[in-house]
C-alpha positions as CSV (number, residue, x, y, z in Angstrom):
1,E,0.0,0.1,-0.2
2,G,2.4,3.3,1.0
3,A,5.1,1.6,-0.5
4,E,3.4,1.0,-3.7
5,A,1.8,4.6,-3.7
6,E,3.5,7.3,-6.5
7,G,5.6,9.6,-4.3
8,R,8.3,9.5,-2.3
9,Q,9.8,6.5,-0.7
10,G,12.4,6.3,2.1
11,A,13.0,8.6,4.7
12,S,12.9,5.9,7.1
13,D,15.0,4.5,9.8
14,V,15.7,0.9,9.9
15,S,16.9,-0.9,12.8
16,T,19.3,-3.3,13.0
17,G,20.1,-4.4,16.5
18,D,22.2,-1.4,17.8
19,A,22.7,0.1,14.2
20,R,20.2,2.6,13.1
21,I,20.1,3.1,9.2
22,T,18.0,6.1,7.5
23,V,16.9,6.0,4.1
24,P,16.8,9.1,2.4
25,E,13.8,9.7,0.4
26,Y,13.8,8.6,-3.0
27,S,10.5,8.6,-5.7
28,D,8.9,5.2,-7.3
29,T,10.6,6.7,-10.5
30,Q,13.9,6.6,-9.5
31,C,13.4,3.2,-7.8
32,A,12.0,1.7,-11.3
33,T,14.8,3.4,-12.9
34,W,17.6,1.6,-10.4
35,I,15.6,-2.0,-10.8
36,D,15.6,-1.2,-14.4
37,G,19.5,-0.5,-14.7
38,V,19.6,-3.7,-12.2
39,F,18.6,-6.2,-14.9
40,A,20.2,-4.2,-17.9
41,A,23.7,-5.0,-16.0
42,D,22.9,-8.6,-15.9
43,A,25.2,-9.3,-19.0
44,D,25.3,-13.4,-18.7
45,G,21.8,-13.8,-18.4
46,S,21.9,-15.6,-15.1
47,N,19.0,-13.6,-13.6
48,G,21.3,-11.9,-11.1
49,L,24.4,-9.6,-10.5
50,S,27.6,-10.8,-9.9
51,E,30.0,-8.1,-8.2
52,D,31.4,-7.2,-12.0
53,E,28.0,-6.7,-13.0
54,F,26.8,-4.8,-9.8
55,H,29.7,-2.4,-10.3
56,A,28.4,-1.9,-14.2
57,F,25.2,-1.0,-12.8
58,L,26.7,1.5,-10.6
59,Q,28.6,3.0,-13.5
60,N,25.8,2.9,-15.7
61,I,23.2,5.6,-13.4
62,E,22.6,8.7,-15.3
63,E,21.6,10.8,-12.5
64,P,22.2,13.0,-10.7
65,P,25.7,14.4,-11.9
66,Y,27.5,14.2,-8.8
67,V,26.7,9.9,-8.8
68,V,28.0,9.8,-12.4
69,D,31.1,11.8,-11.4
70,Y,31.6,9.4,-8.5
71,F,31.2,6.1,-10.3
72,D,33.6,7.7,-13.2
73,K,36.4,7.0,-10.8
74,K,35.7,3.3,-9.4
75,D,36.9,1.5,-12.3
76,S,36.1,-2.1,-10.8
77,Y,33.8,-3.9,-7.9
78,V,36.9,-4.0,-5.9
79,S,37.4,-0.2,-5.8
80,L,33.8,0.6,-4.8
81,D,33.5,1.7,-1.1
82,W,32.8,-0.9,1.0
83,L,29.1,0.2,1.9
84,F,28.8,-0.7,-1.7
85,K,30.1,-4.2,-1.5
86,V,28.2,-5.0,1.8
87,A,24.9,-3.9,0.2
88,H,25.8,-6.0,-2.6
89,K,26.4,-9.3,-0.5
90,S,23.5,-8.3,1.9
91,L,21.2,-8.1,-1.3
92,A,22.3,-11.4,-2.7
93,C,21.9,-13.2,0.5
94,R,18.0,-12.3,0.8
95,C,18.3,-15.3,-1.9
96,R,17.7,-17.8,1.1
97,A,14.3,-15.8,1.8
98,L,13.5,-16.0,-1.4
99,G,13.6,-20.0,-1.4
100,L,16.7,-20.1,-3.7
101,G,18.6,-22.5,-1.3
102,E,21.2,-22.3,1.5
103,G,24.0,-22.0,-0.8
104,C,23.0,-19.2,-2.8
105,C,25.2,-16.3,-1.2
106,T,28.2,-17.7,-0.7
107,G,31.4,-17.5,-1.9
108,R,32.6,-14.2,-5.2
109,N,30.0,-15.8,-7.4
110,A,26.6,-14.9,-5.0
111,E,24.4,-12.6,-7.3
112,I,21.8,-10.4,-6.7
113,P,18.7,-12.3,-7.2
114,F,16.3,-11.1,-9.7
115,L,13.4,-13.3,-8.2
116,G,10.5,-10.8,-7.0
117,L,11.7,-7.7,-8.8
118,K,9.6,-8.2,-11.6
119,D,5.6,-8.0,-11.0
120,E,5.2,-11.0,-13.1
121,D,7.8,-12.9,-10.7
122,L,5.0,-12.6,-8.0
123,E,1.9,-14.7,-9.6
124,S,4.2,-17.9,-9.4
125,L,5.0,-17.1,-5.7
126,T,3.9,-18.7,-2.5
127,P,2.0,-16.0,-0.5
128,E,4.9,-15.6,2.2
129,Q,7.1,-15.7,-0.6
130,Q,5.2,-12.8,-2.4
131,K,5.9,-10.8,1.0
132,V,9.4,-11.3,1.0
133,A,9.6,-10.6,-2.5
134,L,7.7,-7.3,-1.9
135,E,10.2,-6.5,0.9
136,Y,13.1,-7.2,-1.0
137,K,12.2,-4.9,-3.8
138,S,12.0,-2.4,-1.6
139,D,15.4,-3.2,0.1
140,V,16.9,-3.2,-3.0
141,C,15.8,0.5,-4.1
142,N,16.4,1.5,0.1
143,S,19.9,-0.4,-0.2
144,V,21.2,2.2,-2.9
145,A,19.7,5.2,-1.6
146,A,21.4,4.7,1.6
147,V,24.7,4.0,0.4
148,F,24.4,6.8,-1.9
149,E,23.9,9.2,0.7
150,T,26.1,7.9,3.2
151,V,29.3,7.3,0.5
152,I,28.7,10.0,-2.3
153,E,29.6,13.4,-0.8
154,Q,26.7,15.7,-2.2
155,P,27.7,19.1,-3.7
156,L,26.8,22.1,-1.6
157,P,23.7,24.2,-2.9
158,T,25.3,26.8,-4.8
159,M,24.0,30.5,-3.9
160,G,21.8,32.5,-6.1
161,P,22.7,35.9,-6.9
162,S,24.6,37.4,-4.3
163,S,23.0,40.8,-3.0
164,L,26.4,42.4,-4.1
165,T,25.8,41.9,-7.6
166,S,24.4,45.0,-9.0
167,T,21.7,44.8,-11.5
168,P,21.9,47.0,-15.0
169,T,20.2,50.4,-14.2
170,T,19.9,53.2,-16.6
171,S,20.9,56.0,-14.0
172,P,24.3,57.3,-14.4
173,V,27.3,55.8,-12.7
174,T,29.1,58.9,-11.0
175,V,32.5,58.4,-10.3
176,T,33.5,60.3,-7.2
177,S,37.1,60.0,-6.8
178,E,39.8,60.9,-9.1
179,P,42.5,58.5,-10.4
180,T,45.9,58.7,-9.1
């Protein structure tokens, strides 16, 4: 209901034991764009994102410009900040809750699964798996938004025209001092 309504998502606190993570706001459109980017980055057609494909997904994000600038400087998964790696592994390990088996998130070959990210997937799932899948889709976007907020420095807002800036006038300008 609330998570599926058009508008803003995130801007909530998620508690995990003693840690508290604030998920910044993002739009449904932004989440859909990220999910589409996840699908597009699956170079091997495995229905999941490996480490390298996750890196490709991040590098292909086109907005906002400061995010593009950040990933232009990251040439591989290994060069990503550790929080991006943690996000990849935690999302990959959601495969267990989605019913993909106990060994689905072990080792370097762990992938962020696509199951549950496509609306048509829900029809083939049990009611419990559907609930997990809907939470998982939100978790993908929440993870991306939270790691962006934490890791990537946002530029400071630019100042508008200064009050010291003069505006053109038709009045004559008078010079009160003589050159020396």
